[in-house]
N, C-alpha and C positions, 0 to 999 in steps of 0.2 A: 302456105311462105308467111313469115311473121313480116307486120308492117313496122318494126323495128322492136327495139328491147324496150321493157316497162321495167323501170326499178322502184321499188317501195321499201319502204322501212321494214315491212313485215318480212319481204325476200331476203333481204340483206340479214334480219335477226335470224331467220330458219336458217340460212347457211351457215352464218356464225357457231350456232347452236350445235348445228352437226359436226361441225371442224371442234368446237368444246368439248362433246361428247367422246370425240377421237381421241382428243389430246387436252385435258383439262386445262392445262397451262396457257393455252391460246387464249382462255377467259380472261385472264389477266394481262396476257401482253398481246395487243392489238399487232404488233410488229410480227409474232409468231403466227398469229392468224393470215397476215397479209402473205408471210411467204407459203402458207399452205395455198391460198387461192392462186399463188403466182407458179407453184410448181405444179398444180393442178392444171392449170392453164399449159403449162410445157409438156405435160404428160398427155392433155387429149389433143394437142396440135403435131405430138408425134406421129398420131394417125392421119393427117392432114394427106390427101391423095395428091401425087403429083412430084415434080422435081424438088431436090433438097433447097436448092435457090428460092423456090415458091413456097416451100414453108416458111425459111427464114424471113421472105418479104412480108409474109403474112404475120409472121411474129413482131416485125416492126410496127405493121399497122395497127395491131393491138396494143404494142405498147405506148402508139402516139395516142391511140384511144383513150388507155387508162387514164395517159395524162390529161388529156383535154378534159373528161369526166372530173378529174380531180382539180383542176384550176377552177372548174365552172362550180363545183360543190364548196370548194375552199372559199369563192368567192360571196357564194350565198351563205355561207355560216358567217363571214366577215358583216355583210347585211343584217343580218339577223343580230347578230351580237351589239351591235352600235344602235344606242337609244335614238329617239327621234329628239332631233334637237330643234328647238325652237329657237327663234330668233330672239335673242332679248337685247334689247336697247335701253342702255343704264341713262337715266335722264340726270342730270348735273355736273359738276364742274369740279376741276382739280384745282384746290388753293395750294400756291406754292409754298415752300417752309424756307427756312436757312440752311437746312440740308438738301441740296440737288437729288440727291438719291430718295427723298422722302416726300410724298405729298400728301395731302388732305382730300378725301372725297367728301365733298358736301352736297346731298341731295337736291334739287329743285323743287 
């Protein structure tokens, strides 16, 4: 029995490569690749033993799990893309001018 799934960049790349070998358009269109993955899930779930309502519940759980993984990965991407922000404290003062919309910054 599996202790849980283990996603890796290599696994995901291999799966998408297999889809692209089947349909080269999927290599340029990620949404098409995602449609293949979703269709595969539906195809395999059709063989779920049990009543129709159990299969429906299983598909709902899979959809919720997919959404959870997507949200978690999207947050990770956001954190990776944000540069580390150092706290910068400007030392100086603003000197007023005749125009209230304009000021002059004078370093200290």
